[in-house]
PyMOL CGO cylinders between C-alpha atoms (Angstrom):
from pymol import cmd
from pymol.cgo import CYLINDER

trace = [
    CYLINDER, 10.40, 28.39, -13.61, 13.22, 27.10, -15.83, 0.3, 1, 1, 1, 1, 1, 1,
    CYLINDER, 13.22, 27.10, -15.83, 15.37, 26.30, -12.79, 0.3, 1, 1, 1, 1, 1, 1,
    CYLINDER, 15.37, 26.30, -12.79, 12.49, 24.43, -11.16, 0.3, 1, 1, 1, 1, 1, 1,
    CYLINDER, 12.49, 24.43, -11.16, 11.84, 22.34, -14.28, 0.3, 1, 1, 1, 1, 1, 1,
    CYLINDER, 11.84, 22.34, -14.28, 15.56, 21.59, -14.56, 0.3, 1, 1, 1, 1, 1, 1,
    CYLINDER, 15.56, 21.59, -14.56, 15.58, 20.49, -10.91, 0.3, 1, 1, 1, 1, 1, 1,
    CYLINDER, 15.58, 20.49, -10.91, 12.60, 18.20, -11.55, 0.3, 1, 1, 1, 1, 1, 1,
    CYLINDER, 12.60, 18.20, -11.55, 14.32, 16.75, -14.61, 0.3, 1, 1, 1, 1, 1, 1,
    CYLINDER, 14.32, 16.75, -14.61, 17.54, 16.11, -12.66, 0.3, 1, 1, 1, 1, 1, 1,
    CYLINDER, 17.54, 16.11, -12.66, 15.57, 14.50, -9.84, 0.3, 1, 1, 1, 1, 1, 1,
    CYLINDER, 15.57, 14.50, -9.84, 13.82, 12.26, -12.35, 0.3, 1, 1, 1, 1, 1, 1,
    CYLINDER, 13.82, 12.26, -12.35, 17.17, 11.19, -13.79, 0.3, 1, 1, 1, 1, 1, 1,
    CYLINDER, 17.17, 11.19, -13.79, 18.37, 10.40, -10.28, 0.3, 1, 1, 1, 1, 1, 1,
    CYLINDER, 18.37, 10.40, -10.28, 15.29, 8.32, -9.50, 0.3, 1, 1, 1, 1, 1, 1,
    CYLINDER, 15.29, 8.32, -9.50, 15.57, 6.47, -12.82, 0.3, 1, 1, 1, 1, 1, 1,
    CYLINDER, 15.57, 6.47, -12.82, 19.28, 5.75, -12.21, 0.3, 1, 1, 1, 1, 1, 1,
    CYLINDER, 19.28, 5.75, -12.21, 18.66, 4.51, -8.67, 0.3, 1, 1, 1, 1, 1, 1,
    CYLINDER, 18.66, 4.51, -8.67, 15.76, 2.28, -9.72, 0.3, 1, 1, 1, 1, 1, 1,
    CYLINDER, 15.76, 2.28, -9.72, 17.64, 0.76, -12.64, 0.3, 1, 1, 1, 1, 1, 1,
    CYLINDER, 17.64, 0.76, -12.64, 20.93, 0.24, -10.81, 0.3, 1, 1, 1, 1, 1, 1,
    CYLINDER, 20.93, 0.24, -10.81, 19.99, -0.58, -7.21, 0.3, 1, 1, 1, 1, 1, 1,
    CYLINDER, 19.99, -0.58, -7.21, 18.39, -3.94, -6.44, 0.3, 1, 1, 1, 1, 1, 1,
    CYLINDER, 18.39, -3.94, -6.44, 17.29, -2.98, -2.90, 0.3, 1, 1, 1, 1, 1, 1,
    CYLINDER, 17.29, -2.98, -2.90, 15.37, 0.02, -4.22, 0.3, 1, 1, 1, 1, 1, 1,
    CYLINDER, 15.37, 0.02, -4.22, 13.59, -2.20, -6.75, 0.3, 1, 1, 1, 1, 1, 1,
    CYLINDER, 13.59, -2.20, -6.75, 12.74, -4.64, -3.96, 0.3, 1, 1, 1, 1, 1, 1,
    CYLINDER, 12.74, -4.64, -3.96, 11.36, -1.79, -1.82, 0.3, 1, 1, 1, 1, 1, 1,
    CYLINDER, 11.36, -1.79, -1.82, 9.22, -0.55, -4.72, 0.3, 1, 1, 1, 1, 1, 1,
    CYLINDER, 9.22, -0.55, -4.72, 7.93, -4.06, -5.47, 0.3, 1, 1, 1, 1, 1, 1,
    CYLINDER, 7.93, -4.06, -5.47, 6.97, -4.60, -1.83, 0.3, 1, 1, 1, 1, 1, 1,
    CYLINDER, 6.97, -4.60, -1.83, 5.29, -1.18, -1.81, 0.3, 1, 1, 1, 1, 1, 1,
    CYLINDER, 5.29, -1.18, -1.81, 3.26, -2.09, -4.91, 0.3, 1, 1, 1, 1, 1, 1,
    CYLINDER, 3.26, -2.09, -4.91, 2.18, -5.41, -3.37, 0.3, 1, 1, 1, 1, 1, 1,
    CYLINDER, 2.18, -5.41, -3.37, 1.22, -3.73, -0.09, 0.3, 1, 1, 1, 1, 1, 1,
    CYLINDER, 1.22, -3.73, -0.09, -0.85, -1.12, -1.94, 0.3, 1, 1, 1, 1, 1, 1,
    CYLINDER, -0.85, -1.12, -1.94, -2.54, -3.89, -3.95, 0.3, 1, 1, 1, 1, 1, 1,
    CYLINDER, -2.54, -3.89, -3.95, -3.37, -5.71, -0.72, 0.3, 1, 1, 1, 1, 1, 1,
    CYLINDER, -3.37, -5.71, -0.72, -4.67, -2.46, 0.78, 0.3, 1, 1, 1, 1, 1, 1,
    CYLINDER, -4.67, -2.46, 0.78, -7.04, -2.11, -2.17, 0.3, 1, 1, 1, 1, 1, 1,
    CYLINDER, -7.04, -2.11, -2.17, -8.21, -5.72, -2.02, 0.3, 1, 1, 1, 1, 1, 1,
    CYLINDER, -8.21, -5.72, -2.02, -8.84, -5.50, 1.73, 0.3, 1, 1, 1, 1, 1, 1,
    CYLINDER, -8.84, -5.50, 1.73, -10.47, -2.07, 1.35, 0.3, 1, 1, 1, 1, 1, 1,
    CYLINDER, -10.47, -2.07, 1.35, -8.37, -0.39, 4.04, 0.3, 1, 1, 1, 1, 1, 1,
    CYLINDER, -8.37, -0.39, 4.04, -9.51, 2.99, 5.32, 0.3, 1, 1, 1, 1, 1, 1,
    CYLINDER, -9.51, 2.99, 5.32, -8.04, 6.10, 3.75, 0.3, 1, 1, 1, 1, 1, 1,
    CYLINDER, -8.04, 6.10, 3.75, -6.21, 6.79, 7.03, 0.3, 1, 1, 1, 1, 1, 1,
    CYLINDER, -6.21, 6.79, 7.03, -4.56, 3.37, 6.97, 0.3, 1, 1, 1, 1, 1, 1,
    CYLINDER, -4.56, 3.37, 6.97, -3.59, 3.90, 3.32, 0.3, 1, 1, 1, 1, 1, 1,
    CYLINDER, -3.59, 3.90, 3.32, -2.16, 7.33, 4.16, 0.3, 1, 1, 1, 1, 1, 1,
    CYLINDER, -2.16, 7.33, 4.16, -0.14, 5.81, 6.99, 0.3, 1, 1, 1, 1, 1, 1,
    CYLINDER, -0.14, 5.81, 6.99, 1.17, 3.11, 4.64, 0.3, 1, 1, 1, 1, 1, 1,
    CYLINDER, 1.17, 3.11, 4.64, 2.08, 5.78, 2.08, 0.3, 1, 1, 1, 1, 1, 1,
    CYLINDER, 2.08, 5.78, 2.08, 3.90, 7.81, 4.71, 0.3, 1, 1, 1, 1, 1, 1,
    CYLINDER, 3.90, 7.81, 4.71, 5.86, 4.87, 6.07, 0.3, 1, 1, 1, 1, 1, 1,
    CYLINDER, 5.86, 4.87, 6.07, 6.68, 3.65, 2.57, 0.3, 1, 1, 1, 1, 1, 1,
    CYLINDER, 6.68, 3.65, 2.57, 7.87, 7.09, 1.45, 0.3, 1, 1, 1, 1, 1, 1,
    CYLINDER, 7.87, 7.09, 1.45, 10.14, 7.36, 4.49, 0.3, 1, 1, 1, 1, 1, 1,
    CYLINDER, 10.14, 7.36, 4.49, 11.54, 3.86, 4.00, 0.3, 1, 1, 1, 1, 1, 1,
    CYLINDER, 11.54, 3.86, 4.00, 12.16, 4.33, 0.27, 0.3, 1, 1, 1, 1, 1, 1,
    CYLINDER, 12.16, 4.33, 0.27, 13.73, 7.76, 0.87, 0.3, 1, 1, 1, 1, 1, 1,
    CYLINDER, 13.73, 7.76, 0.87, 15.98, 6.18, 3.51, 0.3, 1, 1, 1, 1, 1, 1,
    CYLINDER, 15.98, 6.18, 3.51, 16.98, 3.50, 1.01, 0.3, 1, 1, 1, 1, 1, 1,
    CYLINDER, 16.98, 3.50, 1.01, 17.86, 6.25, -1.49, 0.3, 1, 1, 1, 1, 1, 1,
    CYLINDER, 17.86, 6.25, -1.49, 19.90, 8.00, 1.22, 0.3, 1, 1, 1, 1, 1, 1,
    CYLINDER, 19.90, 8.00, 1.22, 21.72, 4.77, 2.00, 0.3, 1, 1, 1, 1, 1, 1,
    CYLINDER, 21.72, 4.77, 2.00, 22.55, 4.40, -1.69, 0.3, 1, 1, 1, 1, 1, 1,
    CYLINDER, 22.55, 4.40, -1.69, 23.92, 7.94, -1.85, 0.3, 1, 1, 1, 1, 1, 1,
    CYLINDER, 23.92, 7.94, -1.85, 26.10, 7.43, 1.23, 0.3, 1, 1, 1, 1, 1, 1,
    CYLINDER, 26.10, 7.43, 1.23, 27.46, 4.15, -0.16, 0.3, 1, 1, 1, 1, 1, 1,
    CYLINDER, 27.46, 4.15, -0.16, 28.33, 5.77, -3.50, 0.3, 1, 1, 1, 1, 1, 1,
    CYLINDER, 28.33, 5.77, -3.50, 29.96, 8.77, -1.81, 0.3, 1, 1, 1, 1, 1, 1,
    CYLINDER, 29.96, 8.77, -1.81, 31.92, 6.53, 0.55, 0.3, 1, 1, 1, 1, 1, 1,
    CYLINDER, 31.92, 6.53, 0.55, 33.16, 4.38, -2.33, 0.3, 1, 1, 1, 1, 1, 1,
    CYLINDER, 33.16, 4.38, -2.33, 34.20, 7.51, -4.24, 0.3, 1, 1, 1, 1, 1, 1,
    CYLINDER, 34.20, 7.51, -4.24, 36.02, 8.99, -1.25, 0.3, 1, 1, 1, 1, 1, 1,
    CYLINDER, 36.02, 8.99, -1.25, 37.77, 5.75, -0.36, 0.3, 1, 1, 1, 1, 1, 1,
    CYLINDER, 37.77, 5.75, -0.36, 37.78, 3.12, -3.15, 0.3, 1, 1, 1, 1, 1, 1,
    CYLINDER, 37.78, 3.12, -3.15, 39.98, 0.85, -1.03, 0.3, 1, 1, 1, 1, 1, 1,
    CYLINDER, 39.98, 0.85, -1.03, 38.55, -0.69, 2.13, 0.3, 1, 1, 1, 1, 1, 1,
    CYLINDER, 38.55, -0.69, 2.13, 38.53, 1.66, 5.11, 0.3, 1, 1, 1, 1, 1, 1,
    CYLINDER, 38.53, 1.66, 5.11, 37.36, 0.55, 8.55, 0.3, 1, 1, 1, 1, 1, 1,
    CYLINDER, 37.36, 0.55, 8.55, 35.69, 3.88, 9.40, 0.3, 1, 1, 1, 1, 1, 1,
    CYLINDER, 35.69, 3.88, 9.40, 33.90, 4.02, 6.02, 0.3, 1, 1, 1, 1, 1, 1,
    CYLINDER, 33.90, 4.02, 6.02, 32.76, 0.44, 6.61, 0.3, 1, 1, 1, 1, 1, 1,
    CYLINDER, 32.76, 0.44, 6.61, 31.30, 1.42, 9.99, 0.3, 1, 1, 1, 1, 1, 1,
    CYLINDER, 31.30, 1.42, 9.99, 29.47, 4.37, 8.42, 0.3, 1, 1, 1, 1, 1, 1,
    CYLINDER, 29.47, 4.37, 8.42, 28.01, 2.13, 5.70, 0.3, 1, 1, 1, 1, 1, 1,
    CYLINDER, 28.01, 2.13, 5.70, 27.00, -0.50, 8.28, 0.3, 1, 1, 1, 1, 1, 1,
    CYLINDER, 27.00, -0.50, 8.28, 25.26, 2.10, 10.46, 0.3, 1, 1, 1, 1, 1, 1,
    CYLINDER, 25.26, 2.10, 10.46, 23.33, 3.43, 7.48, 0.3, 1, 1, 1, 1, 1, 1,
    CYLINDER, 23.33, 3.43, 7.48, 22.33, -0.07, 6.43, 0.3, 1, 1, 1, 1, 1, 1,
    CYLINDER, 22.33, -0.07, 6.43, 21.24, -0.67, 10.03, 0.3, 1, 1, 1, 1, 1, 1,
    CYLINDER, 21.24, -0.67, 10.03, 19.05, 2.43, 9.89, 0.3, 1, 1, 1, 1, 1, 1,
    CYLINDER, 19.05, 2.43, 9.89, 17.32, 1.08, 6.78, 0.3, 1, 1, 1, 1, 1, 1,
    CYLINDER, 17.32, 1.08, 6.78, 16.88, -2.32, 8.42, 0.3, 1, 1, 1, 1, 1, 1,
    CYLINDER, 16.88, -2.32, 8.42, 15.36, -0.80, 11.57, 0.3, 1, 1, 1, 1, 1, 1,
    CYLINDER, 15.36, -0.80, 11.57, 12.96, 1.30, 9.50, 0.3, 1, 1, 1, 1, 1, 1,
    CYLINDER, 12.96, 1.30, 9.50, 11.97, -1.80, 7.51, 0.3, 1, 1, 1, 1, 1, 1,
    CYLINDER, 11.97, -1.80, 7.51, 11.33, -3.78, 10.70, 0.3, 1, 1, 1, 1, 1, 1,
    CYLINDER, 11.33, -3.78, 10.70, 9.13, -1.00, 12.08, 0.3, 1, 1, 1, 1, 1, 1,
    CYLINDER, 9.13, -1.00, 12.08, 7.30, -0.80, 8.74, 0.3, 1, 1, 1, 1, 1, 1,
    CYLINDER, 7.30, -0.80, 8.74, 6.59, -4.53, 8.86, 0.3, 1, 1, 1, 1, 1, 1,
    CYLINDER, 6.59, -4.53, 8.86, 5.30, -4.31, 12.43, 0.3, 1, 1, 1, 1, 1, 1,
    CYLINDER, 5.30, -4.31, 12.43, 3.07, -1.36, 11.56, 0.3, 1, 1, 1, 1, 1, 1,
    CYLINDER, 3.07, -1.36, 11.56, 1.88, -3.22, 8.46, 0.3, 1, 1, 1, 1, 1, 1,
    CYLINDER, 1.88, -3.22, 8.46, 0.98, -6.26, 10.53, 0.3, 1, 1, 1, 1, 1, 1,
    CYLINDER, 0.98, -6.26, 10.53, -1.04, -4.10, 12.92, 0.3, 1, 1, 1, 1, 1, 1,
    CYLINDER, -1.04, -4.10, 12.92, -2.86, -2.39, 10.04, 0.3, 1, 1, 1, 1, 1, 1,
    CYLINDER, -2.86, -2.39, 10.04, -3.53, -5.54, 8.00, 0.3, 1, 1, 1, 1, 1, 1,
    CYLINDER, -3.53, -5.54, 8.00, -4.33, -8.02, 10.80, 0.3, 1, 1, 1, 1, 1, 1,
    CYLINDER, -4.33, -8.02, 10.80, -8.06, -7.41, 11.31, 0.3, 1, 1, 1, 1, 1, 1,
    CYLINDER, -8.06, -7.41, 11.31, -8.95, -6.64, 7.68, 0.3, 1, 1, 1, 1, 1, 1,
    CYLINDER, -8.95, -6.64, 7.68, -7.12, -9.80, 6.61, 0.3, 1, 1, 1, 1, 1, 1,
    CYLINDER, -7.12, -9.80, 6.61, -9.00, -11.93, 9.16, 0.3, 1, 1, 1, 1, 1, 1,
    CYLINDER, -9.00, -11.93, 9.16, -12.32, -10.48, 8.00, 0.3, 1, 1, 1, 1, 1, 1,
    CYLINDER, -12.32, -10.48, 8.00, -11.38, -11.13, 4.38, 0.3, 1, 1, 1, 1, 1, 1,
    CYLINDER, -11.38, -11.13, 4.38, -10.54, -14.81, 4.89, 0.3, 1, 1, 1, 1, 1, 1,
    CYLINDER, -10.54, -14.81, 4.89, -13.61, -15.47, 7.07, 0.3, 1, 1, 1, 1, 1, 1,
    CYLINDER, -13.61, -15.47, 7.07, -16.13, -14.23, 4.52, 0.3, 1, 1, 1, 1, 1, 1,
]
cmd.load_cgo(trace, "trace")
């Protein structure tokens, strides 16, 4: 049990560090909070909310992964390296693609409830 609690504590420190030091993670969390607020206002179904939670968790976790890869790459090669640059660009591209898909899915989920809300 002690090892588990230590793991949770270390994970919490990692989350706190990432949130306080990484702008993109803060942006992701802000957007997530706004989307969840909108989901509550529009009274989305629990299935839509679960889908939003799942997509958001994946996107935020991917952003954390991108941050880790960038930090590791900078530690391994502090000077510019073409191959490291390609790796960082590919990871950033993965986050961008996931964000684009999340926006499309969000538009599909929110479209009808939003129309109903504004036509009341």
